[in-house]
A tleap script that builds the chain and sets N, CA, C and O, in Angstrom:
source leaprc.protein.ff14SB
mol = sequence {
  NMET ARG LYS GLU ALA GLY PHE GLU VAL MET
  ASP LYS ILE ARG ILE PHE ALA SER GLY ASN
  GLU THR ILE GLY HIE ILE LEU ASP LYS PHE
  ARG GLU GLN ILE GLN ASN GLU VAL LEU ALA
  GLN SER ILE GLU LEU ASN GLN VAL GLN GLY
  TYR GLN LYS GLU TRP ASN ILE ASN GLY GLU
  LYS VAL VAL LEU GLY VAL GLU LYS LEU CALA
}
set mol.1.N position { 6.236 -2.714 -6.161 }
set mol.1.CA position { 5.218 -1.978 -6.879 }
set mol.1.C position { 5.733 -0.601 -7.281 }
set mol.1.O position { 5.334 -0.067 -8.316 }
set mol.2.N position { 6.613 -0.023 -6.471 }
set mol.2.CA position { 7.201 1.274 -6.834 }
set mol.2.C position { 7.847 1.212 -8.207 }
set mol.2.O position { 7.597 2.055 -9.069 }
set mol.3.N position { 8.675 0.206 -8.393 }
set mol.3.CA position { 9.408 0.062 -9.656 }
set mol.3.C position { 8.444 -0.147 -10.822 }
set mol.3.O position { 8.582 0.483 -11.871 }
set mol.4.N position { 7.462 -1.041 -10.630 }
set mol.4.CA position { 6.476 -1.308 -11.674 }
set mol.4.C position { 5.684 -0.048 -12.035 }
set mol.4.O position { 5.309 0.140 -13.193 }
set mol.5.N position { 5.432 0.808 -11.053 }
set mol.5.CA position { 4.671 2.037 -11.277 }
set mol.5.C position { 5.534 3.160 -11.834 }
set mol.5.O position { 5.015 4.212 -12.208 }
set mol.6.N position { 6.856 2.945 -11.894 }
set mol.6.CA position { 7.764 3.955 -12.427 }
set mol.6.C position { 8.166 5.022 -11.428 }
set mol.6.O position { 8.610 6.101 -11.820 }
set mol.7.N position { 8.016 4.736 -10.140 }
set mol.7.CA position { 8.385 5.704 -9.110 }
set mol.7.C position { 9.869 5.597 -8.803 }
set mol.7.O position { 10.477 4.543 -8.987 }
set mol.8.N position { 10.444 6.693 -8.334 }
set mol.8.CA position { 11.819 6.717 -7.867 }
set mol.8.C position { 11.845 6.227 -6.415 }
set mol.8.O position { 10.830 6.273 -5.719 }
set mol.9.N position { 13.001 5.763 -5.971 }
set mol.9.CA position { 13.151 5.209 -4.625 }
set mol.9.C position { 12.752 6.208 -3.543 }
set mol.9.O position { 12.162 5.818 -2.536 }
set mol.10.N position { 13.058 7.464 -3.730 }
set mol.10.CA position { 12.802 8.461 -2.693 }
set mol.10.C position { 11.460 9.188 -2.847 }
set mol.10.O position { 11.162 10.085 -2.058 }
set mol.11.N position { 10.642 8.821 -3.847 }
set mol.11.CA position { 9.334 9.446 -4.009 }
set mol.11.C position { 8.448 9.141 -2.803 }
set mol.11.O position { 8.391 8.007 -2.329 }
set mol.12.N position { 7.772 10.155 -2.325 }
set mol.12.CA position { 6.785 9.969 -1.260 }
set mol.12.C position { 5.521 9.400 -1.895 }
set mol.12.O position { 5.118 9.820 -2.980 }
set mol.13.N position { 4.901 8.443 -1.209 }
set mol.13.CA position { 3.745 7.766 -1.774 }
set mol.13.C position { 2.608 7.669 -0.766 }
set mol.13.O position { 2.767 7.947 0.422 }
set mol.14.N position { 1.463 7.265 -1.285 }
set mol.14.CA position { 0.311 6.908 -0.476 }
set mol.14.C position { -0.003 5.459 -0.824 }
set mol.14.O position { 0.041 5.079 -1.994 }
set mol.15.N position { -0.320 4.644 0.187 }
set mol.15.CA position { -0.632 3.231 0.000 }
set mol.15.C position { -2.130 3.029 0.195 }
set mol.15.O position { -2.746 3.628 1.077 }
set mol.16.N position { -2.702 2.173 -0.646 }
set mol.16.CA position { -4.114 1.831 -0.547 }
set mol.16.C position { -4.249 0.319 -0.422 }
set mol.16.O position { -3.434 -0.426 -0.966 }
set mol.17.N position { -5.268 -0.132 0.286 }
set mol.17.CA position { -5.532 -1.566 0.404 }
set mol.17.C position { -7.034 -1.784 0.490 }
set mol.17.O position { -7.752 -1.044 1.163 }
set mol.18.N position { -7.492 -2.823 -0.210 }
set mol.18.CA position { -8.914 -3.119 -0.201 }
set mol.18.C position { -9.140 -4.609 -0.433 }
set mol.18.O position { -8.332 -5.285 -1.069 }
set mol.19.N position { -10.246 -5.097 0.092 }
set mol.19.CA position { -10.671 -6.447 -0.222 }
set mol.19.C position { -10.298 -7.517 0.787 }
set mol.19.O position { -10.606 -8.690 0.577 }
set mol.20.N position { -9.635 -7.137 1.889 }
set mol.20.CA position { -9.266 -8.153 2.870 }
set mol.20.C position { -9.158 -7.517 4.257 }
set mol.20.O position { -8.279 -6.694 4.514 }
set mol.21.N position { -10.053 -7.909 5.123 }
set mol.21.CA position { -10.105 -7.349 6.471 }
set mol.21.C position { -8.863 -7.698 7.294 }
set mol.21.O position { -8.360 -6.859 8.041 }
set mol.22.N position { -8.365 -8.929 7.161 }
set mol.22.CA position { -7.181 -9.362 7.912 }
set mol.22.C position { -5.970 -8.507 7.556 }
set mol.22.O position { -5.268 -8.018 8.442 }
set mol.23.N position { -5.726 -8.326 6.260 }
set mol.23.CA position { -4.592 -7.501 5.817 }
set mol.23.C position { -4.809 -6.057 6.261 }
set mol.23.O position { -3.858 -5.381 6.655 }
set mol.24.N position { -6.043 -5.583 6.200 }
set mol.24.CA position { -6.347 -4.229 6.660 }
set mol.24.C position { -5.992 -4.024 8.120 }
set mol.24.O position { -5.432 -2.990 8.484 }
set mol.25.N position { -6.312 -5.001 8.963 }
set mol.25.CA position { -5.972 -4.913 10.395 }
set mol.25.C position { -4.457 -4.902 10.592 }
set mol.25.O position { -3.949 -4.164 11.437 }
set mol.26.N position { -3.745 -5.698 9.835 }
set mol.26.CA position { -2.276 -5.738 9.942 }
set mol.26.C position { -1.681 -4.401 9.513 }
set mol.26.O position { -0.798 -3.867 10.184 }
set mol.27.N position { -2.163 -3.863 8.396 }
set mol.27.CA position { -1.667 -2.566 7.930 }
set mol.27.C position { -1.950 -1.479 8.959 }
set mol.27.O position { -1.118 -0.599 9.182 }
set mol.28.N position { -3.112 -1.538 9.580 }
set mol.28.CA position { -3.466 -0.541 10.591 }
set mol.28.C position { -2.602 -0.687 11.837 }
set mol.28.O position { -2.125 0.307 12.385 }
set mol.29.N position { -2.399 -1.922 12.287 }
set mol.29.CA position { -1.610 -2.183 13.491 }
set mol.29.C position { -0.153 -1.728 13.338 }
set mol.29.O position { 0.433 -1.186 14.276 }
set mol.30.N position { 0.431 -1.951 12.147 }
set mol.30.CA position { 1.827 -1.626 11.905 }
set mol.30.C position { 1.986 -0.403 11.009 }
set mol.30.O position { 3.014 -0.234 10.354 }
set mol.31.N position { 0.972 0.439 10.985 }
set mol.31.CA position { 0.916 1.615 10.093 }
set mol.31.C position { 2.196 2.456 10.131 }
set mol.31.O position { 2.800 2.714 9.090 }
set mol.32.N position { 2.604 2.877 11.312 }
set mol.32.CA position { 3.765 3.770 11.432 }
set mol.32.C position { 5.041 3.108 10.909 }
set mol.32.O position { 5.813 3.735 10.184 }
set mol.33.N position { 5.260 1.867 11.267 }
set mol.33.CA position { 6.453 1.147 10.827 }
set mol.33.C position { 6.455 0.976 9.302 }
set mol.33.O position { 7.479 1.194 8.654 }
set mol.34.N position { 5.328 0.591 8.740 }
set mol.34.CA position { 5.237 0.407 7.287 }
set mol.34.C position { 5.470 1.732 6.578 }
set mol.34.O position { 6.232 1.792 5.613 }
set mol.35.N position { 4.824 2.790 7.043 }
set mol.35.CA position { 4.993 4.102 6.423 }
set mol.35.C position { 6.453 4.535 6.442 }
set mol.35.O position { 6.955 5.054 5.444 }
set mol.36.N position { 7.138 4.333 7.554 }
set mol.36.CA position { 8.550 4.710 7.642 }
set mol.36.C position { 9.414 3.890 6.686 }
set mol.36.O position { 10.318 4.431 6.049 }
set mol.37.N position { 9.145 2.599 6.583 }
set mol.37.CA position { 9.952 1.710 5.741 }
set mol.37.C position { 9.816 2.014 4.256 }
set mol.37.O position { 10.791 1.912 3.511 }
set mol.38.N position { 8.614 2.385 3.820 }
set mol.38.CA position { 8.375 2.566 2.382 }
set mol.38.C position { 8.186 4.028 1.978 }
set mol.38.O position { 7.794 4.313 0.847 }
set mol.39.N position { 8.463 4.951 2.897 }
set mol.39.CA position { 8.319 6.391 2.658 }
set mol.39.C position { 6.906 6.769 2.247 }
set mol.39.O position { 6.708 7.566 1.330 }
set mol.40.N position { 5.929 6.196 2.928 }
set mol.40.CA position { 4.523 6.502 2.646 }
set mol.40.C position { 4.029 7.588 3.588 }
set mol.40.O position { 4.322 7.566 4.784 }
set mol.41.N position { 3.287 8.529 3.048 }
set mol.41.CA position { 2.681 9.578 3.867 }
set mol.41.C position { 1.438 9.075 4.569 }
set mol.41.O position { 1.095 9.549 5.651 }
set mol.42.N position { 0.746 8.094 3.942 }
set mol.42.CA position { -0.471 7.559 4.556 }
set mol.42.C position { -0.778 6.174 3.998 }
set mol.42.O position { -0.275 5.777 2.947 }
set mol.43.N position { -1.618 5.455 4.736 }
set mol.43.CA position { -2.156 4.176 4.300 }
set mol.43.C position { -3.667 4.312 4.356 }
set mol.43.O position { -4.233 4.543 5.425 }
set mol.44.N position { -4.319 4.170 3.217 }
set mol.44.CA position { -5.767 4.312 3.111 }
set mol.44.C position { -6.377 2.927 2.936 }
set mol.44.O position { -6.008 2.195 2.017 }
set mol.45.N position { -7.307 2.566 3.814 }
set mol.45.CA position { -7.943 1.255 3.764 }
set mol.45.C position { -9.319 1.346 3.117 }
set mol.45.O position { -9.962 2.396 3.128 }
set mol.46.N position { -9.755 0.225 2.554 }
set mol.46.CA position { -11.080 0.082 1.939 }
set mol.46.C position { -11.275 0.936 0.693 }
set mol.46.O position { -12.402 1.287 0.345 }
set mol.47.N position { -10.182 1.265 0.030 }
set mol.47.CA position { -10.231 1.967 -1.247 }
set mol.47.C position { -8.908 1.725 -1.967 }
set mol.47.O position { -7.895 1.423 -1.337 }
set mol.48.N position { -8.927 1.859 -3.284 }
set mol.48.CA position { -7.700 1.663 -4.049 }
set mol.48.C position { -7.632 2.721 -5.144 }
set mol.48.O position { -8.591 2.942 -5.883 }
set mol.49.N position { -6.475 3.368 -5.228 }
set mol.49.CA position { -6.214 4.352 -6.278 }
set mol.49.C position { -4.798 4.140 -6.782 }
set mol.49.O position { -4.041 3.346 -6.223 }
set mol.50.N position { -4.446 4.853 -7.840 }
set mol.50.CA position { -3.102 4.795 -8.370 }
set mol.50.C position { -2.816 3.467 -9.058 }
set mol.50.O position { -3.718 2.825 -9.595 }
set mol.51.N position { -1.545 3.065 -9.033 }
set mol.51.CA position { -1.128 1.790 -9.612 }
set mol.51.C position { -1.626 0.682 -8.701 }
set mol.51.O position { -1.357 0.694 -7.500 }
set mol.52.N position { -2.358 -0.286 -9.272 }
set mol.52.CA position { -3.000 -1.320 -8.471 }
set mol.52.C position { -2.540 -2.716 -8.875 }
set mol.52.O position { -2.224 -2.979 -10.036 }
set mol.53.N position { -2.512 -3.599 -7.882 }
set mol.53.CA position { -2.113 -4.982 -8.142 }
set mol.53.C position { -2.750 -5.873 -7.077 }
set mol.53.O position { -2.817 -5.510 -5.902 }
set mol.54.N position { -3.219 -7.050 -7.512 }
set mol.54.CA position { -3.772 -8.020 -6.566 }
set mol.54.C position { -2.648 -8.902 -6.058 }
set mol.54.O position { -1.801 -9.353 -6.828 }
set mol.55.N position { -2.648 -9.146 -4.749 }
set mol.55.CA position { -1.620 -9.958 -4.099 }
set mol.55.C position { -2.262 -11.089 -3.311 }
set mol.55.O position { -3.402 -10.978 -2.860 }
set mol.56.N position { -1.523 -12.170 -3.153 }
set mol.56.CA position { -1.902 -13.267 -2.273 }
set mol.56.C position { -0.814 -13.333 -1.212 }
set mol.56.O position { 0.295 -13.796 -1.478 }
set mol.57.N position { -1.134 -12.867 -0.007 }
set mol.57.CA position { -0.168 -12.800 1.085 }
set mol.57.C position { -0.550 -13.861 2.111 }
set mol.57.O position { -1.524 -13.709 2.849 }
set mol.58.N position { 0.222 -14.923 2.145 }
set mol.58.CA position { -0.056 -16.036 3.065 }
set mol.58.C position { -1.502 -16.517 2.969 }
set mol.58.O position { -2.152 -16.758 3.986 }
set mol.59.N position { -1.995 -16.653 1.753 }
set mol.59.CA position { -3.352 -17.137 1.535 }
set mol.59.C position { -4.429 -16.077 1.623 }
set mol.59.O position { -5.607 -16.380 1.430 }
set mol.60.N position { -4.055 -14.842 1.909 }
set mol.60.CA position { -5.009 -13.729 2.017 }
set mol.60.C position { -4.910 -12.871 0.757 }
set mol.60.O position { -3.868 -12.272 0.493 }
set mol.61.N position { -5.996 -12.811 -0.025 }
set mol.61.CA position { -6.001 -11.984 -1.228 }
set mol.61.C position { -6.365 -10.552 -0.875 }
set mol.61.O position { -7.289 -10.295 -0.104 }
set mol.62.N position { -5.611 -9.626 -1.463 }
set mol.62.CA position { -5.834 -8.209 -1.212 }
set mol.62.C position { -5.421 -7.430 -2.459 }
set mol.62.O position { -4.521 -7.847 -3.188 }
set mol.63.N position { -6.075 -6.307 -2.697 }
set mol.63.CA position { -5.686 -5.404 -3.769 }
set mol.63.C position { -4.964 -4.231 -3.117 }
set mol.63.O position { -5.515 -3.551 -2.251 }
set mol.64.N position { -3.724 -4.004 -3.544 }
set mol.64.CA position { -2.937 -2.877 -3.041 }
set mol.64.C position { -2.767 -1.850 -4.152 }
set mol.64.O position { -2.715 -2.192 -5.333 }
set mol.65.N position { -2.682 -0.614 -3.759 }
set mol.65.CA position { -2.433 0.465 -4.699 }
set mol.65.C position { -1.373 1.396 -4.150 }
set mol.65.O position { -1.244 1.560 -2.936 }
set mol.66.N position { -0.615 2.007 -5.049 }
set mol.66.CA position { 0.357 3.028 -4.660 }
set mol.66.C position { 0.167 4.236 -5.559 }
set mol.66.O position { -0.094 4.111 -6.756 }
set mol.67.N position { 0.303 5.395 -4.961 }
set mol.67.CA position { 0.123 6.645 -5.684 }
set mol.67.C position { 1.234 7.607 -5.268 }
set mol.67.O position { 1.457 7.837 -4.079 }
set mol.68.N position { 1.923 8.163 -6.256 }
set mol.68.CA position { 2.997 9.116 -5.963 }
set mol.68.C position { 2.398 10.464 -5.595 }
set mol.68.O position { 1.475 10.949 -6.248 }
set mol.69.N position { 2.935 11.055 -4.546 }
set mol.69.CA position { 2.490 12.376 -4.113 }
set mol.69.C position { 3.333 13.451 -4.775 }
set mol.69.O position { 4.534 13.277 -4.984 }
set mol.70.N position { 2.696 14.553 -5.100 }
set mol.70.CA position { 3.398 15.655 -5.754 }
set mol.70.C position { 4.263 16.411 -4.799 }
set mol.70.O position { 4.924 17.372 -5.192 }
savepdb mol mol.pdb
quit
């Protein structure tokens, strides 16, 4: 999604997720690891901003968003 949104590899981002409780729990449980891997400052659940895309992850539909931080 970074590439599709036109972000650079080292840009700091914020991640958003909405529409799926299961994916939300996974993102919350592994929050620190995910943030470190993708250089995210935060993961915001139950809302979506920035560049958005719907995903089907192992049968679970979720809308994810990424937003570049200034």
